[in-house]
Z-matrix of the N, CA and C atoms (Angstrom, degrees):
N
C 1 1.445
C 2 1.533 1 109.08
N 3 1.310 2 114.31 1 140.00
C 4 1.451 3 119.59 2 -175.82
C 5 1.539 4 110.21 3 -100.49
N 6 1.312 5 116.99 4 136.53
C 7 1.463 6 121.50 5 179.81
C 8 1.534 7 108.82 6 -91.78
N 9 1.339 8 114.55 7 129.89
C 10 1.466 9 118.90 8 179.06
C 11 1.525 10 109.87 9 -99.49
N 12 1.276 11 115.46 10 140.04
C 13 1.453 12 119.98 11 176.74
C 14 1.529 13 108.53 12 -115.69
N 15 1.327 14 114.32 13 131.79
C 16 1.465 15 120.67 14 -179.55
C 17 1.515 16 109.03 15 -112.90
N 18 1.312 17 114.13 16 144.24
C 19 1.457 18 118.75 17 176.63
C 20 1.529 19 107.47 18 -87.15
N 21 1.308 20 116.96 19 127.66
C 22 1.454 21 120.60 20 178.38
C 23 1.519 22 109.17 21 -107.12
N 24 1.311 23 114.44 22 151.95
C 25 1.461 24 120.02 23 178.15
C 26 1.522 25 108.48 24 -82.73
N 27 1.272 26 115.37 25 131.61
C 28 1.452 27 120.61 26 178.84
C 29 1.522 28 109.50 27 -72.08
N 30 1.314 29 116.36 28 144.28
C 31 1.469 30 120.04 29 178.29
C 32 1.524 31 110.07 30 -65.43
N 33 1.291 32 116.54 31 -31.69
C 34 1.461 33 119.78 32 -179.42
C 35 1.518 34 112.15 33 -63.75
N 36 1.312 35 118.58 34 -26.73
C 37 1.464 36 121.26 35 178.45
C 38 1.522 37 111.80 36 -75.87
N 39 1.313 38 118.20 37 -27.31
C 40 1.462 39 122.65 38 -176.41
C 41 1.527 40 111.58 39 -86.10
N 42 1.310 41 117.80 40 -32.34
C 43 1.468 42 121.15 41 -174.87
C 44 1.531 43 114.11 42 -56.13
N 45 1.301 44 120.94 43 -42.31
C 46 1.479 45 118.63 44 177.99
C 47 1.527 46 112.84 45 -62.00
N 48 1.318 47 117.93 46 -36.11
C 49 1.468 48 120.50 47 178.15
C 50 1.527 49 111.16 48 -66.65
N 51 1.318 50 115.72 49 -39.84
C 52 1.469 51 119.58 50 177.64
C 53 1.527 52 109.67 51 -65.04
N 54 1.332 53 117.08 52 -43.57
C 55 1.463 54 120.88 53 -179.73
C 56 1.532 55 110.99 54 -62.18
N 57 1.308 56 117.50 55 -43.31
C 58 1.468 57 121.21 56 179.42
C 59 1.529 58 109.86 57 -64.60
N 60 1.313 59 117.35 58 -40.36
C 61 1.464 60 120.67 59 178.59
C 62 1.519 61 112.13 60 -63.61
N 63 1.324 62 116.77 61 -45.10
C 64 1.476 63 120.68 62 179.18
C 65 1.526 64 109.71 63 -65.09
N 66 1.309 65 116.85 64 -43.61
C 67 1.463 66 120.33 65 179.44
C 68 1.531 67 111.10 66 -62.85
N 69 1.315 68 116.47 67 -41.93
C 70 1.464 69 120.14 68 178.50
C 71 1.523 70 112.15 69 -63.69
N 72 1.328 71 116.27 70 -44.56
C 73 1.464 72 120.07 71 179.50
C 74 1.529 73 110.83 72 -63.85
N 75 1.313 74 117.07 73 -40.70
C 76 1.460 75 121.07 74 178.90
C 77 1.524 76 110.98 75 -64.64
N 78 1.313 77 116.67 76 -41.18
C 79 1.461 78 120.90 77 179.53
C 80 1.525 79 111.18 78 -63.67
N 81 1.309 80 116.94 79 -44.99
C 82 1.469 81 120.74 80 179.54
C 83 1.520 82 110.49 81 -63.45
N 84 1.329 83 117.08 82 -44.75
C 85 1.465 84 120.92 83 -179.86
C 86 1.523 85 110.55 84 -62.09
N 87 1.336 86 117.28 85 -44.69
C 88 1.459 87 121.28 86 -179.10
C 89 1.529 88 110.69 87 -63.57
N 90 1.318 89 117.18 88 -43.67
C 91 1.464 90 121.37 89 179.39
C 92 1.525 91 110.68 90 -60.48
N 93 1.321 92 116.10 91 -46.34
C 94 1.477 93 119.63 92 -179.84
C 95 1.520 94 111.37 93 -65.29
N 96 1.325 95 117.04 94 -39.17
C 97 1.465 96 120.35 95 179.24
C 98 1.524 97 110.59 96 -64.74
N 99 1.321 98 117.73 97 -42.81
C 100 1.463 99 120.80 98 178.81
C 101 1.523 100 111.58 99 -65.02
N 102 1.322 101 117.50 100 -39.66
C 103 1.466 102 120.47 101 176.45
C 104 1.523 103 111.08 102 -61.89
N 105 1.333 104 116.66 103 -43.20
C 106 1.461 105 120.65 104 179.75
C 107 1.526 106 111.06 105 -64.53
N 108 1.330 107 117.49 106 -39.42
C 109 1.464 108 120.51 107 177.91
C 110 1.525 109 110.88 108 -63.84
N 111 1.333 110 117.39 109 -39.94
C 112 1.463 111 120.21 110 176.66
C 113 1.525 112 111.26 111 -61.80
N 114 1.320 113 117.09 112 -42.86
C 115 1.467 114 120.73 113 178.26
C 116 1.528 115 110.60 114 -62.99
N 117 1.335 116 116.27 115 -42.37
C 118 1.459 117 120.31 116 179.94
C 119 1.526 118 111.28 117 -62.74
N 120 1.343 119 117.13 118 -42.46
C 121 1.459 120 119.76 119 178.30
C 122 1.518 121 111.03 120 -65.29
N 123 1.313 122 117.55 121 -40.70
C 124 1.461 123 120.33 122 177.90
C 125 1.527 124 110.89 123 -60.86
N 126 1.328 125 116.45 124 -44.89
C 127 1.463 126 120.29 125 177.90
C 128 1.517 127 110.83 126 -62.52
N 129 1.336 128 117.31 127 -40.85
C 130 1.464 129 121.74 128 179.75
C 131 1.527 130 110.14 129 -60.56
N 132 1.346 131 116.74 130 -48.87
C 133 1.460 132 119.50 131 -178.40
C 134 1.523 133 111.55 132 -66.66
N 135 1.316 134 117.78 133 -33.16
C 136 1.465 135 120.05 134 175.35
C 137 1.531 136 110.39 135 -64.47
N 138 1.327 137 116.74 136 -42.62
C 139 1.469 138 120.58 137 179.52
C 140 1.524 139 111.28 138 -67.63
N 141 1.339 140 117.27 139 -38.03
C 142 1.466 141 119.99 140 177.25
C 143 1.522 142 110.26 141 -64.69
N 144 1.326 143 117.15 142 -42.53
C 145 1.473 144 120.60 143 178.27
C 146 1.527 145 110.68 144 -62.59
N 147 1.316 146 116.61 145 -41.12
C 148 1.466 147 121.01 146 178.00
C 149 1.533 148 110.35 147 -64.11
N 150 1.322 149 116.97 148 -41.21
C 151 1.462 150 122.02 149 179.01
C 152 1.534 151 110.46 150 -64.53
N 153 1.341 152 116.03 151 -43.17
C 154 1.471 153 120.34 152 178.13
C 155 1.522 154 110.40 153 -61.11
N 156 1.342 155 116.43 154 -42.17
C 157 1.461 156 120.34 155 -178.81
C 158 1.528 157 111.23 156 -64.64
N 159 1.308 158 117.39 157 -38.06
C 160 1.471 159 120.65 158 -178.30
C 161 1.520 160 112.09 159 -75.38
N 162 1.344 161 116.81 160 -43.79
C 163 1.458 162 120.06 161 -170.87
C 164 1.516 163 113.99 162 -106.07
N 165 1.319 164 118.10 163 -22.68
C 166 1.458 165 120.72 164 -175.88
C 167 1.519 166 112.64 165 79.20
N 168 1.318 167 117.21 166 7.48
C 169 1.464 168 122.30 167 -179.47
C 170 1.519 169 108.85 168 -105.53
N 171 1.325 170 115.36 169 133.87
C 172 1.465 171 120.54 170 176.75
C 173 1.532 172 107.65 171 -98.79
N 174 1.340 173 118.10 172 104.01
C 175 1.466 174 120.29 173 -175.94
C 176 1.523 175 113.23 174 -63.85
N 177 1.319 176 118.22 175 -27.42
C 178 1.455 177 120.24 176 179.54
C 179 1.525 178 110.91 177 -70.16
N 180 1.316 179 117.43 178 -40.60
C 181 1.470 180 120.64 179 177.68
C 182 1.524 181 110.29 180 -70.63
N 183 1.315 182 116.64 181 -40.10
C 184 1.458 183 120.68 182 178.61
C 185 1.522 184 110.47 183 -61.25
N 186 1.307 185 116.28 184 -41.94
C 187 1.461 186 120.77 185 -178.85
C 188 1.521 187 110.79 186 -64.15
N 189 1.322 188 116.87 187 -43.92
C 190 1.459 189 119.53 188 -178.58
C 191 1.522 190 110.66 189 -67.26
N 192 1.329 191 118.01 190 -35.51
C 193 1.460 192 121.46 191 177.54
C 194 1.520 193 110.41 192 -65.28
N 195 1.312 194 116.53 193 -43.96
C 196 1.466 195 120.95 194 179.14
C 197 1.530 196 109.89 195 -64.58
N 198 1.306 197 117.09 196 -41.01
C 199 1.466 198 120.82 197 179.36
C 200 1.522 199 110.69 198 -62.36
N 201 1.331 200 116.89 199 -42.32
C 202 1.463 201 120.50 200 178.57
C 203 1.519 202 110.83 201 -62.88
N 204 1.333 203 116.77 202 -40.91
C 205 1.459 204 120.07 203 179.29
C 206 1.517 205 110.98 204 -64.16
N 207 1.314 206 116.89 205 -40.60
C 208 1.465 207 120.71 206 178.84
C 209 1.525 208 110.25 207 -65.06
N 210 1.330 209 116.71 208 -43.45
C 211 1.463 210 120.78 209 178.75
C 212 1.529 211 111.13 210 -62.23
N 213 1.344 212 116.83 211 -40.93
C 214 1.460 213 120.47 212 179.03
C 215 1.522 214 110.72 213 -63.56
N 216 1.335 215 117.42 214 -40.28
C 217 1.462 216 120.60 215 179.07
C 218 1.524 217 110.69 216 -64.67
N 219 1.338 218 116.74 217 -40.09
C 220 1.461 219 120.42 218 178.52
C 221 1.520 220 110.82 219 -63.08
N 222 1.329 221 117.46 220 -42.07
C 223 1.459 222 121.11 221 179.59
C 224 1.524 223 110.69 222 -67.42
N 225 1.345 224 117.78 223 -37.89
C 226 1.455 225 120.61 224 176.66
C 227 1.525 226 111.28 225 -62.59
N 228 1.333 227 115.25 226 -40.39
C 229 1.465 228 119.52 227 179.29
C 230 1.524 229 111.64 228 -67.38
N 231 1.324 230 117.20 229 -34.64
C 232 1.474 231 120.99 230 179.02
C 233 1.522 232 110.81 231 -68.58
N 234 1.339 233 116.62 232 -39.93
C 235 1.451 234 120.02 233 -177.33
C 236 1.530 235 112.11 234 -75.33
N 237 1.320 236 117.27 235 -20.00
C 238 1.470 237 120.74 236 -178.97
C 239 1.498 238 112.93 237 -78.21
């Protein structure tokens, strides 16, 4: 009976390809996510500008004023 010998691929040869694939996929996903976030922020600021034009109210300033008032009340309660 004759013994056959097969050449096997070393795991060390495959690991760099796997690493490059994972790195590439991560890079593409991150790039797309950042682009989508930029679009979302642009849409948000457009909607805020439209809201300001219609109502004359700046929701960002109103929110910060309300937050400051809440913080002041919390500090007053702590000191009491």
